[in-house]
C-alpha positions as CSV (number, residue, x, y, z in Angstrom):
1,X,0.0,0.0,0.0
2,X,1.4,3.4,-1.0
3,X,1.8,6.0,1.7
4,X,-1.1,8.5,2.0
5,X,-3.4,6.5,-0.4
6,X,-6.4,4.7,1.0
7,X,-7.6,1.8,-1.1
8,X,-11.0,1.0,0.4
9,X,-10.6,-2.7,-0.4
10,X,-9.6,-2.1,-4.0
11,X,-6.1,-3.4,-4.1
12,X,-3.9,-1.3,-6.4
13,X,-6.5,1.3,-7.2
14,X,-6.1,4.9,-6.0
15,X,-9.2,6.8,-4.7
16,X,-9.1,8.8,-7.9
17,X,-9.9,5.7,-10.0
18,X,-11.9,3.7,-7.5
19,X,-15.0,3.8,-9.7
20,X,-13.1,3.6,-13.0
21,X,-13.9,7.2,-13.8
22,X,-17.7,6.8,-13.6
23,X,-17.8,9.3,-10.7
24,X,-15.8,11.8,-12.8
25,X,-18.2,11.3,-15.7
26,X,-21.2,11.8,-13.4
27,X,-19.7,15.0,-12.0
28,X,-19.0,16.4,-15.4
29,X,-22.5,15.5,-16.6
30,X,-24.1,17.1,-13.6
31,X,-22.1,20.4,-13.9
32,X,-22.8,20.5,-17.7
33,X,-26.5,20.0,-17.0
34,X,-26.6,22.8,-14.5
35,X,-24.9,25.1,-17.0
36,X,-27.3,24.1,-19.7
37,X,-30.4,24.6,-17.5
38,X,-29.0,28.0,-16.4
39,X,-28.9,28.9,-20.0
40,X,-32.5,27.8,-20.4
41,X,-31.7,24.8,-22.5
42,X,-34.1,21.9,-22.2
43,X,-31.2,19.5,-23.1
44,X,-29.9,20.1,-19.6
45,X,-32.6,17.7,-18.3
46,X,-31.4,14.9,-20.5
47,X,-27.8,15.4,-19.5
48,X,-28.8,15.5,-15.9
49,X,-30.7,12.3,-16.3
50,X,-27.6,10.6,-17.7
51,X,-25.7,12.0,-14.6
52,X,-28.4,10.6,-12.3
53,X,-28.0,7.2,-13.8
54,X,-24.2,7.3,-13.4
55,X,-24.6,8.4,-9.7
56,X,-27.1,5.6,-9.2
57,X,-24.7,3.0,-10.6
58,X,-22.0,4.4,-8.3
59,X,-24.4,4.0,-5.4
60,X,-25.0,0.4,-6.2
61,X,-21.2,-0.2,-6.5
62,X,-20.6,1.6,-3.2
63,X,-23.6,-0.2,-1.5
64,X,-25.2,3.2,-0.8
65,X,-28.8,2.5,-1.4
66,X,-29.8,6.0,-0.2
67,X,-27.7,7.4,-3.0
68,X,-29.4,5.1,-5.5
69,X,-32.9,6.1,-4.2
70,X,-32.1,9.8,-4.2
71,X,-30.8,9.8,-7.7
72,X,-33.7,7.7,-9.0
73,X,-35.9,10.4,-7.4
74,X,-33.9,13.1,-9.0
75,X,-34.1,11.3,-12.3
76,X,-37.9,11.2,-12.1
77,X,-38.0,14.9,-11.3
78,X,-35.8,15.6,-14.4
79,X,-38.2,13.6,-16.5
80,X,-41.1,15.7,-15.2
81,X,-39.1,18.9,-15.9
82,X,-38.3,17.8,-19.4
83,X,-41.9,17.0,-20.1
84,X,-43.3,20.2,-18.6
85,X,-40.7,22.3,-20.4
86,X,-42.6,21.9,-23.7
87,X,-44.2,25.0,-25.0
88,X,-47.6,25.6,-23.5
89,X,-50.7,24.7,-25.5
90,X,-52.4,27.9,-26.5
91,X,-56.0,27.9,-27.1
92,X,-57.1,30.1,-30.0
93,X,-60.3,32.0,-29.7
94,X,-62.1,33.0,-32.9
């Protein structure tokens, strides 16, 4: 074991690559989604849903079922946001 590096049971892996980069991907997707939503882009919801699925996979991997449930909840809220983002139906009066 290298000095100053915890392995958490993953022999030979540093904490930076503990989840094979899936955590880094999830973080990048989450920040990108927040940026897109801040710019009023509906695509942000799709990117965030991909991030939520990545975080859920990490939760399963880490045996953190609260993380899985939270991200599945966030996923469903992003689906709702994506669907409600559609332009409102306007009723035309003659």
